[in-house]
C-alpha positions as CSV (number, residue, x, y, z in Angstrom):
1,X,-52.7,48.4,35.7
2,X,-48.9,48.0,35.4
3,X,-47.5,47.4,32.0
4,X,-44.5,45.3,30.8
5,X,-42.3,48.4,30.7
6,X,-43.0,49.1,34.4
7,X,-41.2,45.9,35.3
8,X,-37.4,46.1,35.7
9,X,-35.3,44.4,33.0
10,X,-33.8,42.1,35.6
11,X,-37.3,40.6,36.3
12,X,-38.2,40.3,32.6
13,X,-35.7,37.6,31.6
14,X,-36.4,33.9,32.1
15,X,-39.5,31.9,31.6
16,X,-40.3,31.4,35.3
17,X,-40.0,35.1,36.1
18,X,-42.3,35.9,33.2
19,X,-44.9,33.4,34.5
20,X,-44.5,35.0,38.0
21,X,-45.0,38.4,36.5
22,X,-48.2,37.4,34.6
23,X,-49.6,35.6,37.7
24,X,-48.9,38.7,39.9
25,X,-50.6,40.9,37.4
26,X,-53.7,38.7,37.3
27,X,-53.8,38.3,41.1
28,X,-53.2,42.0,41.9
29,X,-56.6,43.0,40.6
30,X,-58.5,39.9,41.7
31,X,-61.4,40.2,44.1
32,X,-59.6,38.0,46.6
33,X,-56.6,40.3,46.7
34,X,-58.8,43.4,47.0
35,X,-60.6,41.8,49.9
36,X,-57.3,40.9,51.6
37,X,-56.0,44.5,51.1
38,X,-59.2,45.9,52.7
39,X,-59.0,43.5,55.6
40,X,-55.4,44.5,56.2
41,X,-56.5,48.2,56.3
42,X,-59.3,47.5,58.7
43,X,-57.2,45.3,60.9
44,X,-54.6,48.0,61.4
45,X,-57.2,50.5,62.3
46,X,-58.6,48.5,65.2
47,X,-58.2,50.0,68.6
48,X,-55.4,48.6,70.7
49,X,-57.8,47.2,73.3
50,X,-59.7,45.3,70.7
51,X,-56.5,43.7,69.4
52,X,-55.4,42.8,72.9
53,X,-58.8,41.3,73.7
54,X,-58.8,39.3,70.5
55,X,-55.3,38.0,71.3
56,X,-56.2,37.1,74.9
57,X,-59.3,35.3,73.7
58,X,-57.3,33.3,71.1
59,X,-54.7,32.4,73.8
60,X,-57.4,31.3,76.2
61,X,-59.1,29.1,73.6
62,X,-55.7,27.6,72.8
63,X,-55.1,26.8,76.5
64,X,-58.5,25.2,76.8
65,X,-57.8,22.9,73.9
66,X,-54.3,22.1,75.3
67,X,-55.8,21.2,78.7
68,X,-57.9,18.4,77.3
69,X,-54.7,16.9,75.8
70,X,-54.5,13.8,73.8
71,X,-56.7,10.8,74.5
72,X,-55.1,8.4,77.0
73,X,-55.9,4.9,78.3
74,X,-58.8,5.0,80.7
75,X,-57.6,1.7,82.4
76,X,-61.3,0.7,82.8
77,X,-62.2,-2.8,83.7
78,X,-64.9,-3.8,81.1
79,X,-66.9,-7.0,81.4
80,X,-69.9,-7.8,79.3
81,X,-72.2,-10.7,78.3
82,X,-75.5,-11.3,76.6
83,X,-78.4,-11.8,79.1
84,X,-80.6,-13.6,76.5
85,X,-80.0,-16.2,73.8
86,X,-77.9,-15.0,70.9
87,X,-80.1,-15.1,67.8
88,X,-80.8,-13.1,64.7
89,X,-83.5,-10.6,64.1
90,X,-84.3,-9.6,67.7
91,X,-82.8,-7.3,70.2
92,X,-80.3,-9.2,72.4
93,X,-79.6,-7.4,75.6
94,X,-75.9,-7.2,76.7
95,X,-75.1,-6.2,80.2
96,X,-71.9,-4.2,80.5
97,X,-70.2,-3.7,83.8
98,X,-67.5,-1.0,84.0
99,X,-65.1,0.0,86.8
100,X,-62.3,2.4,86.9
101,X,-58.7,1.8,88.2
102,X,-60.0,2.3,91.8
103,X,-62.6,-0.3,91.3
104,X,-65.4,2.3,91.3
105,X,-68.1,3.0,88.7
106,X,-66.8,5.7,86.3
107,X,-68.9,8.8,86.7
108,X,-69.9,10.5,83.4
109,X,-68.7,7.7,81.2
110,X,-70.2,7.1,77.7
111,X,-70.5,3.5,76.7
112,X,-71.1,2.1,73.2
113,X,-71.4,-1.4,71.9
114,X,-70.4,-2.2,68.3
115,X,-71.1,-5.4,66.4
116,X,-69.3,-6.5,63.2
117,X,-68.7,-9.7,61.3
118,X,-65.2,-11.2,61.4
119,X,-64.5,-9.8,57.9
120,X,-65.3,-6.3,59.3
121,X,-68.6,-6.0,57.4
122,X,-72.0,-5.2,58.7
123,X,-70.8,-2.8,61.3
124,X,-73.4,-1.3,63.6
125,X,-73.0,0.8,66.8
126,X,-75.5,0.9,69.6
127,X,-75.7,3.3,72.6
128,X,-75.5,1.7,76.0
129,X,-77.4,3.8,78.6
130,X,-76.6,3.4,82.3
131,X,-79.0,1.3,84.3
132,X,-77.1,1.8,87.6
133,X,-73.7,3.3,88.4
134,X,-71.2,1.2,86.4
135,X,-73.9,-1.0,84.8
136,X,-74.9,-0.3,81.2
137,X,-77.2,-2.1,78.7
138,X,-77.1,-2.3,74.9
139,X,-79.5,-4.1,72.7
140,X,-78.0,-5.0,69.4
141,X,-79.8,-6.7,66.6
142,X,-77.7,-9.3,64.7
143,X,-79.0,-9.4,61.1
144,X,-77.5,-12.8,60.2
145,X,-76.2,-15.9,61.8
146,X,-72.4,-16.4,62.1
147,X,-69.4,-15.3,64.1
148,X,-69.5,-11.7,65.3
149,X,-67.0,-9.4,67.0
150,X,-68.7,-7.5,69.8
151,X,-66.6,-4.4,70.7
152,X,-67.4,-2.2,73.8
153,X,-65.9,1.2,74.2
154,X,-65.9,3.3,77.3
155,X,-65.0,7.1,77.2
156,X,-64.8,9.6,80.0
157,X,-63.2,13.0,79.5
158,X,-60.1,12.2,77.5
159,X,-59.8,8.6,78.7
160,X,-60.8,5.6,76.6
161,X,-60.7,1.8,77.1
162,X,-62.2,-0.9,74.9
163,X,-62.7,-4.7,74.8
164,X,-63.6,-7.1,72.0
165,X,-65.1,-10.6,72.4
166,X,-66.2,-13.0,69.6
167,X,-69.6,-14.6,69.8
168,X,-71.5,-17.1,67.6
169,X,-75.0,-16.1,66.7
170,X,-77.6,-18.7,65.6
171,X,-80.6,-18.2,63.4
172,X,-83.7,-17.4,65.4
173,X,-86.2,-20.2,65.9
174,X,-89.3,-20.1,63.7
């Protein structure tokens, strides 16, 4: 372990340099530093073909992530409405119709329906499986009467569109 006399006089003056010296002494013999030194030694002893394969794999993974790119507007036409009376405590089916920009059903789309009160409380998300191409059904259960926002989101690859409509839900009849 280095001693104080091993450090040049130019490094010994000043509080910050003294703190840096103490920290470097503590870290030099820490398990983390020993592990890092061992890894550097192993890394440099890897065959060239392994290093190149590793680099090519990392580049390929980076390109794969870059291809997907940022999410963009899906430009989907989303229309939905309840197919039964809106009431509390029971499943209320919502039929959701989705078309893409070419007025065709989007293939491979994932559709969800979210309900929340106007104050953004009581948020619940429901899956909307496909019944037919471009036609989906979700069955939310409204826990209380009142005004609710119903939000439908459609995702396909890196495309996303959504629509929100407000509904008034009544108490269920006894």
